[in-house]
C-alpha positions as protocol buffer text, in pm:
chain_id: "A"
residue {
  index: 1
  type: MET
  ca { x: -969 y: 315 z: 348 }
}
residue {
  index: 2
  type: LYS
  ca { x: -798 y: 412 z: 23 }
}
residue {
  index: 3
  type: LEU
  ca { x: -489 y: 236 z: -102 }
}
residue {
  index: 4
  type: ALA
  ca { x: -230 y: 386 z: -345 }
}
residue {
  index: 5
  type: VAL
  ca { x: -160 y: 125 z: -616 }
}
residue {
  index: 6
  type: GLY
  ca { x: 42 y: 352 z: -822 }
}
residue {
  index: 7
  type: ARG
  ca { x: 173 y: 709 z: -891 }
}
residue {
  index: 8
  type: ILE
  ca { x: 180 y: 876 z: -1236 }
}
residue {
  index: 9
  type: GLY
  ca { x: 520 y: 968 z: -1340 }
}
residue {
  index: 10
  type: ARG
  ca { x: 654 y: 1144 z: -1635 }
}
residue {
  index: 11
  type: PRO
  ca { x: 491 y: 1160 z: -1977 }
}
residue {
  index: 12
  type: HIS
  ca { x: 621 y: 909 z: -2246 }
}
residue {
  index: 13
  type: GLY
  ca { x: 584 y: 1000 z: -2595 }
}
residue {
  index: 14
  type: VAL
  ca { x: 352 y: 1289 z: -2740 }
}
residue {
  index: 15
  type: ARG
  ca { x: 15 y: 1094 z: -2746 }
}
residue {
  index: 16
  type: GLY
  ca { x: -75 y: 1121 z: -2364 }
}
residue {
  index: 17
  type: GLU
  ca { x: 86 y: 791 z: -2242 }
}
residue {
  index: 18
  type: MET
  ca { x: 250 y: 825 z: -1895 }
}
residue {
  index: 19
  type: THR
  ca { x: 487 y: 620 z: -1673 }
}
residue {
  index: 20
  type: VAL
  ca { x: 359 y: 462 z: -1357 }
}
residue {
  index: 21
  type: GLU
  ca { x: 556 y: 405 z: -1042 }
}
residue {
  index: 22
  type: VAL
  ca { x: 376 y: 77 z: -949 }
}
residue {
  index: 23
  type: ARG
  ca { x: 286 y: 17 z: -585 }
}
residue {
  index: 24
  type: THR
  ca { x: 98 y: -320 z: -622 }
}
residue {
  index: 25
  type: ASP
  ca { x: 209 y: -668 z: -645 }
}
residue {
  index: 26
  type: ASP
  ca { x: -49 y: -751 z: -937 }
}
residue {
  index: 27
  type: PRO
  ca { x: -14 y: -475 z: -1175 }
}
residue {
  index: 28
  type: GLU
  ca { x: -172 y: -677 z: -1461 }
}
residue {
  index: 29
  type: GLU
  ca { x: -475 y: -707 z: -1261 }
}
residue {
  index: 30
  type: ARG
  ca { x: -483 y: -348 z: -1113 }
}
residue {
  index: 31
  type: PHE
  ca { x: -403 y: -160 z: -1440 }
}
residue {
  index: 32
  type: ARG
  ca { x: -667 y: -346 z: -1670 }
}
residue {
  index: 33
  type: PRO
  ca { x: -848 y: -144 z: -1945 }
}
residue {
  index: 34
  type: GLY
  ca { x: -1157 y: -3 z: -1789 }
}
residue {
  index: 35
  type: THR
  ca { x: -1017 y: 13 z: -1425 }
}
residue {
  index: 36
  type: VAL
  ca { x: -1144 y: 347 z: -1254 }
}
residue {
  index: 37
  type: PHE
  ca { x: -909 y: 493 z: -1011 }
}
residue {
  index: 38
  type: ALA
  ca { x: -996 y: 770 z: -761 }
}
residue {
  index: 39
  type: THR
  ca { x: -737 y: 1051 z: -747 }
}
residue {
  index: 40
  type: ASP
  ca { x: -730 y: 1394 z: -560 }
}
residue {
  index: 41
  type: ALA
  ca { x: -866 y: 1547 z: -864 }
}
residue {
  index: 42
  type: GLY
  ca { x: -1158 y: 1311 z: -933 }
}
residue {
  index: 43
  type: THR
  ca { x: -1110 y: 979 z: -1119 }
}
residue {
  index: 44
  type: VAL
  ca { x: -923 y: 838 z: -1410 }
}
residue {
  index: 45
  type: VAL
  ca { x: -1017 y: 552 z: -1634 }
}
residue {
  index: 46
  type: VAL
  ca { x: -748 y: 325 z: -1775 }
}
residue {
  index: 47
  type: GLU
  ca { x: -779 y: 295 z: -2147 }
}
residue {
  index: 48
  type: ALA
  ca { x: -460 y: 74 z: -2197 }
}
residue {
  index: 49
  type: ALA
  ca { x: -147 y: -66 z: -2017 }
}
residue {
  index: 50
  type: ARG
  ca { x: 173 y: -185 z: -2144 }
}
residue {
  index: 51
  type: TRP
  ca { x: 530 y: -271 z: -2033 }
}
residue {
  index: 52
  type: HIS
  ca { x: 833 y: -85 z: -2192 }
}
residue {
  index: 53
  type: LYS
  ca { x: 1169 y: -148 z: -2078 }
}
residue {
  index: 54
  type: GLY
  ca { x: 1038 y: -278 z: -1729 }
}
residue {
  index: 55
  type: VAL
  ca { x: 831 y: 56 z: -1691 }
}
residue {
  index: 56
  type: LEU
  ca { x: 451 y: 47 z: -1687 }
}
residue {
  index: 57
  type: LEU
  ca { x: 321 y: 282 z: -1942 }
}
residue {
  index: 58
  type: LEU
  ca { x: -48 y: 400 z: -1903 }
}
residue {
  index: 59
  type: SER
  ca { x: -312 y: 562 z: -2120 }
}
residue {
  index: 60
  type: VAL
  ca { x: -616 y: 709 z: -1954 }
}
residue {
  index: 61
  type: GLU
  ca { x: -933 y: 831 z: -2102 }
}
residue {
  index: 62
  type: GLY
  ca { x: -939 y: 1193 z: -2215 }
}
residue {
  index: 63
  type: VAL
  ca { x: -542 y: 1241 z: -2197 }
}
residue {
  index: 64
  type: ARG
  ca { x: -423 y: 1274 z: -2565 }
}
residue {
  index: 65
  type: SER
  ca { x: -128 y: 1492 z: -2541 }
}
residue {
  index: 66
  type: ARG
  ca { x: 210 y: 1510 z: -2356 }
}
residue {
  index: 67
  type: GLU
  ca { x: 98 y: 1832 z: -2187 }
}
residue {
  index: 68
  type: ALA
  ca { x: -228 y: 1668 z: -2055 }
}
residue {
  index: 69
  type: ALA
  ca { x: -21 y: 1378 z: -1927 }
}
residue {
  index: 70
  type: GLU
  ca { x: 228 y: 1612 z: -1754 }
}
residue {
  index: 71
  type: GLU
  ca { x: -81 y: 1776 z: -1554 }
}
residue {
  index: 72
  type: LEU
  ca { x: -131 y: 1430 z: -1400 }
}
residue {
  index: 73
  type: ARG
  ca { x: 230 y: 1391 z: -1298 }
}
residue {
  index: 74
  type: ASP
  ca { x: 263 y: 1267 z: -937 }
}
residue {
  index: 75
  type: THR
  ca { x: -108 y: 1181 z: -916 }
}
residue {
  index: 76
  type: MET
  ca { x: -176 y: 899 z: -684 }
}
residue {
  index: 77
  type: LEU
  ca { x: -393 y: 605 z: -820 }
}
residue {
  index: 78
  type: LEU
  ca { x: -610 y: 493 z: -540 }
}
residue {
  index: 79
  type: ILE
  ca { x: -852 y: 198 z: -488 }
}
residue {
  index: 80
  type: ASP
  ca { x: -1077 y: 113 z: -204 }
}
residue {
  index: 81
  type: SER
  ca { x: -933 y: -139 z: 38 }
}
residue {
  index: 82
  type: GLU
  ca { x: -1252 y: -326 z: 20 }
}
residue {
  index: 83
  type: ASP
  ca { x: -1168 y: -415 z: -339 }
}
residue {
  index: 84
  type: VAL
  ca { x: -860 y: -614 z: -238 }
}
residue {
  index: 85
  type: ALA
  ca { x: -925 y: -981 z: -218 }
}
residue {
  index: 86
  type: PRO
  ca { x: -793 y: -1173 z: 85 }
}
residue {
  index: 87
  type: THR
  ca { x: -464 y: -1332 z: 15 }
}
residue {
  index: 88
  type: GLY
  ca { x: -600 y: -1694 z: 121 }
}
residue {
  index: 89
  type: ASP
  ca { x: -263 y: -1734 z: 333 }
}
residue {
  index: 90
  type: PRO
  ca { x: -349 y: -1705 z: 717 }
}
residue {
  index: 91
  type: ASP
  ca { x: 0 y: -1562 z: 771 }
}
residue {
  index: 92
  type: GLU
  ca { x: 1 y: -1296 z: 501 }
}
residue {
  index: 93
  type: PHE
  ca { x: -175 y: -966 z: 561 }
}
residue {
  index: 94
  type: HIS
  ca { x: -223 y: -636 z: 365 }
}
residue {
  index: 95
  type: ASP
  ca { x: -89 y: -326 z: 521 }
}
residue {
  index: 96
  type: HIS
  ca { x: -431 y: -177 z: 568 }
}
residue {
  index: 97
  type: GLN
  ca { x: -532 y: -477 z: 766 }
}
residue {
  index: 98
  type: LEU
  ca { x: -265 y: -430 z: 1015 }
}
residue {
  index: 99
  type: ILE
  ca { x: -266 y: -46 z: 1063 }
}
residue {
  index: 100
  type: GLY
  ca { x: -498 y: 42 z: 1367 }
}
residue {
  index: 101
  type: LEU
  ca { x: -445 y: -287 z: 1540 }
}
residue {
  index: 102
  type: ALA
  ca { x: -392 y: -266 z: 1906 }
}
residue {
  index: 103
  type: VAL
  ca { x: -52 y: -424 z: 2017 }
}
residue {
  index: 104
  type: VAL
  ca { x: 4 y: -618 z: 2335 }
}
residue {
  index: 105
  type: THR
  ca { x: 264 y: -848 z: 2474 }
}
residue {
  index: 106
  type: VAL
  ca { x: 226 y: -1211 z: 2528 }
}
residue {
  index: 107
  type: SER
  ca { x: 159 y: -1121 z: 2884 }
}
residue {
  index: 108
  type: GLY
  ca { x: -124 y: -902 z: 2797 }
}
residue {
  index: 109
  type: GLU
  ca { x: 65 y: -551 z: 2856 }
}
residue {
  index: 110
  type: PRO
  ca { x: -51 y: -288 z: 2626 }
}
residue {
  index: 111
  type: VAL
  ca { x: 219 y: -173 z: 2386 }
}
residue {
  index: 112
  type: GLY
  ca { x: 57 y: 84 z: 2154 }
}
residue {
  index: 113
  type: GLU
  ca { x: -108 y: 73 z: 1813 }
}
residue {
  index: 114
  type: VAL
  ca { x: 26 y: -13 z: 1453 }
}
residue {
  index: 115
  type: THR
  ca { x: 40 y: 317 z: 1255 }
}
residue {
  index: 116
  type: ASP
  ca { x: 243 y: 200 z: 958 }
}
residue {
  index: 117
  type: VAL
  ca { x: 425 y: -94 z: 794 }
}
residue {
  index: 118
  type: LEU
  ca { x: 764 y: -32 z: 632 }
}
residue {
  index: 119
  type: HIS
  ca { x: 909 y: -233 z: 354 }
}
residue {
  index: 120
  type: HIS
  ca { x: 1284 y: -198 z: 359 }
}
residue {
  index: 121
  type: GLY
  ca { x: 1413 y: -534 z: 317 }
}
residue {
  index: 122
  type: GLN
  ca { x: 1239 y: -659 z: 600 }
}
residue {
  index: 123
  type: ASP
  ca { x: 883 y: -565 z: 712 }
}
residue {
  index: 124
  type: LEU
  ca { x: 879 y: -338 z: 1017 }
}
residue {
  index: 125
  type: LEU
  ca { x: 567 y: -255 z: 1213 }
}
residue {
  index: 126
  type: VAL
  ca { x: 558 y: 111 z: 1331 }
}
residue {
  index: 127
  type: VAL
  ca { x: 389 y: 98 z: 1672 }
}
residue {
  index: 128
  type: ARG
  ca { x: 294 y: 431 z: 1841 }
}
residue {
  index: 129
  type: ARG
  ca { x: 359 y: 390 z: 2206 }
}
residue {
  index: 130
  type: GLY
  ca { x: 156 y: 568 z: 2486 }
}
residue {
  index: 131
  type: GLY
  ca { x: 408 y: 834 z: 2520 }
}
residue {
  index: 132
  type: GLY
  ca { x: 399 y: 922 z: 2147 }
}
residue {
  index: 133
  type: GLU
  ca { x: 718 y: 770 z: 2054 }
}
residue {
  index: 134
  type: ASP
  ca { x: 748 y: 502 z: 1780 }
}
residue {
  index: 135
  type: ALA
  ca { x: 876 y: 156 z: 1839 }
}
residue {
  index: 136
  type: TYR
  ca { x: 985 y: -43 z: 1515 }
}
residue {
  index: 137
  type: ILE
  ca { x: 913 y: -419 z: 1544 }
}
residue {
  index: 138
  type: PRO
  ca { x: 1026 y: -669 z: 1271 }
}
residue {
  index: 139
  type: PHE
  ca { x: 725 y: -838 z: 1137 }
}
residue {
  index: 140
  type: VAL
  ca { x: 848 y: -1191 z: 1183 }
}
residue {
  index: 141
  type: LYS
  ca { x: 661 y: -1501 z: 1340 }
}
residue {
  index: 142
  type: ALA
  ca { x: 927 y: -1516 z: 1640 }
}
residue {
  index: 143
  type: LEU
  ca { x: 839 y: -1154 z: 1755 }
}
residue {
  index: 144
  type: VAL
  ca { x: 471 y: -1141 z: 1634 }
}
residue {
  index: 145
  type: PRO
  ca { x: 320 y: -1478 z: 1715 }
}
residue {
  index: 146
  type: GLU
  ca { x: -26 y: -1377 z: 1675 }
}
residue {
  index: 147
  type: VAL
  ca { x: -227 y: -1136 z: 1450 }
}
residue {
  index: 148
  type: ASP
  ca { x: -612 y: -1118 z: 1508 }
}
residue {
  index: 149
  type: VAL
  ca { x: -749 y: -891 z: 1251 }
}
residue {
  index: 150
  type: GLU
  ca { x: -1102 y: -958 z: 1358 }
}
residue {
  index: 151
  type: GLY
  ca { x: -1036 y: -900 z: 1722 }
}
residue {
  index: 152
  type: GLY
  ca { x: -832 y: -596 z: 1626 }
}
residue {
  index: 153
  type: ARG
  ca { x: -515 y: -707 z: 1821 }
}
residue {
  index: 154
  type: LEU
  ca { x: -163 y: -811 z: 1747 }
}
residue {
  index: 155
  type: VAL
  ca { x: 46 y: -985 z: 1998 }
}
residue {
  index: 156
  type: VAL
  ca { x: 426 y: -935 z: 2029 }
}
residue {
  index: 157
  type: ASP
  ca { x: 695 y: -1123 z: 2201 }
}
residue {
  index: 158
  type: PRO
  ca { x: 982 y: -866 z: 2206 }
}
residue {
  index: 159
  type: PRO
  ca { x: 1323 y: -937 z: 2327 }
}
residue {
  index: 160
  type: GLU
  ca { x: 1463 y: -730 z: 2602 }
}
residue {
  index: 161
  type: GLY
  ca { x: 1536 y: -390 z: 2498 }
}
residue {
  index: 162
  type: LEU
  ca { x: 1345 y: -370 z: 2173 }
}
residue {
  index: 163
  type: LEU
  ca { x: 1046 y: -172 z: 2336 }
}
């Protein structure tokens, strides 16, 4: 599975640098020189990365002008999910580990499948129900007491009315 770790934004200056909307919690690791990213148009190789006023600026091989950088605007920078190391915390998960898990209640009733994880102040699991509608379940231990990635399931203990 491909994961987006950044999106190229507007050019910065005239020598091909571009801003990056960072979508990873470890930008220093992800944007090291020599890193190869997959994109819709092929691959890009990081030449240099630096912070400027809180914004990550990126230089990639072969891009030497503002115009060339502009052509890459809105390009998603993708990595393979297999390249993401486990967190080491048994209660912390990457989104790609949760998407696709079957959801059941503590009594074993099927609920649906996790289709997305939203991060809006509180993490929410988007669960596609059998009828095609989505349920939004806060991803907290009280409501999600068990996550079994290897077993492909997630157990929920929803209060009345949540589902």
